[in-house]
C-alpha positions in Angstrom: -0.6 44.5 -7.7 0.1 42.2 -10.5 4.0 41.8 -9.4 2.4 41.5 -5.7 0.4 38.5 -6.9 3.1 36.8 -8.6 5.4 37.1 -5.6 2.9 35.2 -3.9 2.4 32.8 -6.4 6.1 31.9 -6.7 6.5 31.8 -2.8 3.8 29.2 -2.5 4.5 26.9 -5.4 8.3 27.1 -6.2 11.2 25.7 -4.7 12.9 28.3 -2.0 16.5 28.4 -3.3 17.7 30.9 -0.6 19.8 28.5 1.1 20.5 25.0 0.7 18.5 24.3 4.3 15.4 25.9 2.5 15.6 23.9 -0.7 15.8 20.7 1.0 12.9 21.4 3.5 10.9 22.2 0.3 12.3 19.0 -1.4 11.1 16.9 1.6 7.7 18.1 1.7 7.3 18.2 -2.1 7.9 14.4 -1.7 5.2 13.9 0.9 2.8 16.0 -0.9 3.6 13.5 -3.8 2.9 10.3 -1.7 -0.3 12.2 -0.3 -1.2 13.0 -4.1 -0.9 9.4 -5.1 -3.0 7.9 -2.3 -5.7 10.5 -3.1 -5.3 9.8 -7.0 -5.3 13.7 -7.1 -3.1 13.9 -10.6 -2.6 18.0 -10.7 -1.2 17.5 -7.4 1.2 14.8 -8.2 2.3 17.1 -11.5 2.9 20.1 -9.4 4.6 18.1 -6.5 6.9 16.3 -9.1 7.7 19.8 -10.5 9.0 21.0 -7.1 10.9 17.9 -6.3 12.7 18.2 -9.6 13.3 21.9 -9.4 14.4 21.6 -5.7 16.2 18.5 -6.4 18.4 19.9 -9.2 19.2 23.1 -7.2 20.7 20.4 -4.3 22.4 18.4 -6.9 20.3 15.2 -6.5 19.4 12.6 -9.2 15.7 13.5 -10.1 15.4 11.5 -13.2 13.0 8.9 -11.8 10.6 11.8 -10.9 11.3 13.5 -14.3 9.9 10.2 -15.9 6.9 9.9 -13.9 6.1 13.5 -14.8 6.6 13.0 -18.6 4.3 9.6 -18.0 1.6 11.7 -16.3 1.7 14.5 -18.9 1.3 12.0 -21.8 -1.9 10.8 -20.0 -1.1 7.3 -20.0 -2.4 6.3 -16.6 -6.4 6.4 -16.7 -7.0 6.8 -12.5 -10.1 9.0 -12.2 -11.2 9.8 -8.8 -14.4 7.3 -7.8 -16.0 9.7 -5.5 -19.5 11.3 -6.6 -20.3 7.8 -8.3 -17.2 7.7 -10.6 -15.9 4.3 -11.9 -12.0 3.7 -11.6 -10.1 1.1 -14.1 -7.8 -0.8 -11.7 -6.3 -3.2 -14.3 -7.0 -4.0 -18.1 -4.7 -7.4 -18.3 -4.8 -10.2 -17.8 -7.8 -9.3 -16.0 -10.3 -6.4 -16.1 -11.0 -4.8 -12.8 -12.9 -1.7 -12.1 -13.8 -0.3 -8.9 -17.5 0.7 -8.8 -19.7 3.3 -6.6 -21.7 1.8 -3.6 -25.1 2.1 -5.6 -23.7 0.6 -8.7 -25.7 -2.1 -10.7 -24.3 -4.3 -13.3 -26.1 -6.3 -15.9 -24.0 -8.4 -18.9 -25.2 -9.0 -22.0 -23.6 -10.5 -25.5 -24.2 -9.2 -29.1 -23.2 -10.7 -32.3 -23.4 -8.7 -35.4 -21.2 -7.9 -38.4 -19.0 -10.6 -37.8 -17.8 -9.3 -34.4 -18.7 -10.5 -31.0 -19.6 -7.7 -27.9 -19.4 -8.7 -24.7 -21.2 -5.9 -22.6 -21.7 -4.6 -19.1 -23.8 -2.0 -18.3 -23.0 -0.3 -15.2 -26.2 1.4 -13.9 -25.9 4.5 -11.2 -22.1 5.2 -12.5 -20.5 7.9 -14.0 -16.8 7.9 -16.1 -14.6 11.1 -16.3 -13.8 10.4 -20.0 -13.7 7.6 -22.5 -11.3 4.8 -22.7 -10.3 3.0 -26.0 -7.6 0.3 -25.6 -6.3 -3.0 -27.7 -5.5 -5.5 -25.1 -2.3 -7.9 -25.8 -4.4 -10.5 -26.8 -6.2 -8.3 -29.5 -9.3 -8.1 -28.0 -10.7 -4.3 -28.2 -11.7 -2.8 -24.8 -14.1 0.4 -24.7 -15.5 2.4 -21.8 -17.7 5.4 -22.2 -20.8 7.1 -20.8 -23.7 5.5 -22.7 -26.6 7.9 -20.7 -26.3 10.3 -17.7 -27.0 7.5 -15.1 -24.8 4.6 -17.1 -21.7 4.0 -18.1 -21.1 1.1 -20.8 -17.9 -1.5 -20.6 -17.3 -3.4 -24.0 -15.0 -6.1 -25.1 -15.0 -6.7 -28.9 -13.2 -9.5 -31.0 -13.7 -10.9 -34.5 -14.2 -14.4 -33.0 -16.2 -15.7 -30.1 -14.7 -15.5 -27.0 -15.1 -16.6 -23.3 -16.0 -13.9 -20.3 -16.4 -14.6 -16.8 -16.9 -12.1 -13.9 -17.4 -11.8 -10.4 -19.1 -8.8 -8.7 -17.2 -8.0 -5.3 -16.5 -4.3 -4.1 -15.0 -4.0 -7.5 -16.0 -5.7 -11.0 -13.5 -8.4 -12.2 -13.7 -9.8 -15.6 -11.5 -12.8 -16.7 -11.3 -13.2 -20.6 -9.5 -15.1 -22.9 -9.9 -16.2 -26.8 -11.3 -20.1 -26.9 -8.0 -21.1 -28.6 -5.7 -19.7 -26.0 -7.4 -21.6 -22.9 -4.3 -23.5 -22.2 -2.0 -20.7 -22.3 -3.7 -18.4 -19.5 -3.4 -19.0 -15.9 -6.6 -18.1 -14.0 -6.4 -17.5 -10.4 -9.5 -18.0 -7.9 -10.9 -15.1 -6.7 -10.2 -14.5 -3.1 -12.8 -15.6 -0.6 -14.6 -12.9 1.1 -14.9 -13.3 4.6 -16.6 -10.1 6.2 -16.1 -11.3 9.8 -12.5 -11.2 10.4 -11.0 -7.6 11.6 -7.8 -6.6 11.2 -6.1 -3.6 13.0 -3.0 -2.4 11.2 -0.4 0.0 13.4 1.5 2.5 11.1 4.5 3.0 14.0 5.5 6.2 15.6 4.2 9.4 14.2 3.6 13.0 15.3 6.2 14.2 17.3 7.8 11.2 16.9 9.8 10.3 13.8 10.9 6.7 14.5 14.1 5.9 13.0 15.9 8.5 10.3 17.9 6.6 7.6 19.6 7.5 4.4 18.3 10.8 2.4 16.8 12.0 5.5 14.1 9.7 5.2 11.7 9.2 8.2 10.2 5.9 9.6 7.0 7.5 10.5 6.9 8.8 6.6 7.0 5.3 4.9 4.8 3.1 7.1 1.8 5.1 7.0 1.3 5.4 3.4 2.6 1.6 3.3 -0.4 0.8 6.0 -3.1 2.4 3.8 -1.9 0.6 0.7 -2.5 -2.5 2.9 -6.0 -1.3 4.3 -7.1 -1.3 0.7 -5.6 -4.3 -0.4 -7.4 -6.1 2.7 -10.5 -4.1 2.0 -10.9 -5.8 -1.6 -10.7 -9.0 -0.2 -13.4 -8.5 2.2 -11.9 -8.2 5.4 -12.8 -5.1 7.7 -9.7 -3.1 8.6 -8.7 0.0 10.9 -5.8 1.9 11.0 -4.6 3.2 14.4 -3.6 6.3 12.9 -4.5 7.8 9.5 -2.3 10.7 9.5 0.8 11.8 10.8 0.0 12.3 14.9 1.5 10.6 18.2 -0.2 7.9 19.6 1.0 6.0 22.7 1.7 2.4 22.5 -1.0 1.6 25.2 -3.4 3.4 23.1 -2.5 1.5 20.0 -3.3 -1.6 22.0 -6.4 -0.5 23.4 -7.9 0.3 19.9 -7.4 -3.1 18.8 -8.9 -4.5 21.7 -11.8 -2.3 21.1 -12.6 -3.1 17.6 -12.5 -6.5 18.7 -9.6 -7.3 16.1 -8.5 -11.0 14.8 -5.1 -9.8 14.1 -2.9 -6.6 15.1 -0.1 -6.1 12.5 2.2 -3.1 13.5 4.7 -1.6 10.4 8.0 -0.5 11.3 11.3 0.3 9.5 14.5 -1.1 11.0 18.1 0.8 11.3 21.7 -0.1 11.8 23.2 3.4 12.0 26.8 2.1 12.5 26.3 -0.6 9.7 24.9 0.6 6.5 25.4 -2.7 4.5 22.7 -4.4 6.9 19.7 -4.8 5.1 16.8 -7.4 5.2 13.0 -8.1 6.3 12.4 -9.7 9.8 8.9 -10.2 11.7 8.8 -10.5 15.3 5.9 -11.9 17.3 5.9 -11.2 21.3 7.9 -12.9 23.3 10.9 -12.2 26.0 13.9 -11.9 23.7 16.0 -14.7 23.1 19.2 -12.7 21.3 20.9 -9.7 21.6 19.5 -8.7 18.2 16.1 -8.9 19.3 16.9 -6.9 22.6 18.7 -4.2 20.4 15.4 -3.9 17.9 12.8 -3.7 20.9 14.7 -1.2 22.8 14.6 1.1 19.8 11.1 0.6 19.4 10.2 0.7 22.9 11.4 4.1 23.4 8.2 5.5 23.7 7.0 3.6 27.1 10.0 5.8 29.2 11.9 4.5 32.2 10.2 1.4 32.6 12.7 -1.1 33.5 13.8 -4.3 31.5 13.0 -6.5 34.5 9.8 -5.0 35.1 9.1 -5.3 31.4 10.0 -9.0 31.5 7.6 -9.5 34.3 4.8 -8.1 32.4 5.7 -9.9 29.1 5.9 -13.6 31.2 2.3 -12.7 32.4 0.7 -11.7 29.4 0.0 -13.2 25.8 0.9 -16.7 26.6 -2.2 -18.0 24.7 -1.4 -16.1 21.9 2.4 -16.7 21.3 1.7 -20.0 19.2 -1.0 -17.9 16.7 1.4 -15.2 16.7 4.1 -17.0 15.4 2.2 -18.9 12.9 1.0 -15.6 11.8 4.6 -14.0 11.4 6.0 -17.4 9.6 3.0 -16.7 7.0 3.7 -13.2 6.2 7.6 -13.5 6.3 7.2 -16.3 3.9 5.4 -14.4 1.8 7.0 -11.3 1.6 10.3 -13.2 1.0 8.9 -15.4 -1.9 7.1 -12.7 -3.7 9.8 -9.7 -3.6 12.4 -12.1 -5.1 10.3 -12.3 -8.0 10.7 -8.6 -8.8 14.0 -7.5 -6.8 17.5 -8.7 -6.2 19.1 -8.4 -3.0 15.6 -9.5 -0.8 17.2 -11.1 2.4 15.3 -12.9 4.8 15.9 -11.7 8.3 13.7 -14.6 9.9 10.7 -14.6 12.3 12.2 -13.8 15.8 10.8 -13.3 19.2 11.2 -10.0 20.9 9.5 -8.0 23.8 8.0 -5.3 22.0 5.8 -3.0 24.3 3.2 -2.0 21.3 2.0 -6.0 21.3 1.5 -6.4 24.8 -2.2 -6.6 26.0 -3.6 -7.5 22.7 -6.4 -10.1 22.8 -5.3 -11.4 19.5 -2.5 -12.6 17.6 -0.2 -9.9 17.2 3.2 -9.3 15.0 5.4 -6.5 14.3 7.2 -6.5 10.7 10.5 -4.3 10.2 9.8 -3.8 7.0 13.5 -3.2 5.9 16.8 -1.1 6.9 16.7 2.7 6.2 20.1 2.9 7.0 20.9 0.8 3.9 20.7 2.7 0.7 19.1 0.4 -1.5 16.3 -0.7 1.0 15.8 3.0 1.9 15.3 3.9 -2.0 12.6 0.9 -2.3 10.8 1.9 0.9 10.6 5.3 -0.3 8.9 4.3 -3.7 5.4 4.0 -3.8 5.6 0.9 -6.4 7.5 -1.0 -3.9 5.1 -0.1 -0.7 2.0 -1.1 -3.0 3.7 -4.6 -3.5 4.9 -4.9 -0.2 1.2 -4.3 1.0 -0.1 -6.6 -1.4 2.3 -9.9 -0.4 1.7 -9.1 3.6 -2.4 -9.4 2.7 -1.5 -12.9 0.7 0.2 -13.8 4.1 -2.6 -13.2 6.0 -4.9 -14.9 3.6 -2.5 -17.8 4.1 -2.8 -17.5 7.6 -6.6 -17.7 7.8 -6.4 -20.6 5.3 -4.5 -22.7 7.8 -6.3 -21.6 10.6 -10.0 -21.0 10.1 
């Protein structure tokens, strides 16, 4: 009986090394499980997925060093990312700002104490819990302590031997700005995002289900890149006060027409479709491109549109152009402005962190997924997964999170200029 149970355990949780094909399938599945675990903040799942990625990767001769590094970090428990379900708080960052996600019913009370030559800035968070205490010395030598004060209250304390300044805002999350008075001129402060709860944004992760989209280097599928990126973008926009919907939350197929119908039904203010580009015969081609709906003016735009429009079947190009010339004329200018703001934000900010970021420009193209929208609508080709460097980056959750943040920055800029 023990041998039978051991066999079941190995079969379910270990890499199948019976053949390279089986091992490769397990390797891809483990990577998908790892991405899902990151999105769900499921630490045990992250560890088990990383172990399988490493095991299968070594068997296949792949470089798994980055996954080994992630596994080591998780085992050392350096990252504090508890689940916020059931009233638990979540520490999003500690420096240069302290950011804490709060449960819906949480109430925050702030007060200051001074005793034994120390200054205490205290936040009591009622109707909240924390998984485990956190004690950390911040880069400016302020001591941060977070712990459960009683059954229904979490206490957050900032401690320093001199008086220091604290300001905070209560949005969906608690954001605390702190500095030592002598360092005021050395610290850059950022204005909090202006929350506009009347703006509705629909994000469309391209392809899905039976339609994998482009398949690039390392057998990366377009549908598996754009879905987690869309979820990161949704989370980022929710933090800023927008109302956000995804056309798909899981790996399922949705027709292009139904994606547009969904956006119109939600009375969206913006529609943003996320995709990956591919140039299979030119693996050195790379870059980020943003498109708005219009009859194509270049052979390149026609080529990209043809790939993304494959799901509409045998509709002749002449028929498509007639429809395009009839619809969305009043939206083209607004869509162009949105595309420019997002493209600028992506290129400017990504270049701060990465080399070889190429501006592919803002282009008009007849993307069928944008036809019929009643709002400004764009399509972002996030990069070429036929290029090894961009494929690796787009498959990285860290790059996806940054990418999502910079799209959100572009959306903020658009609404700032077009209230």
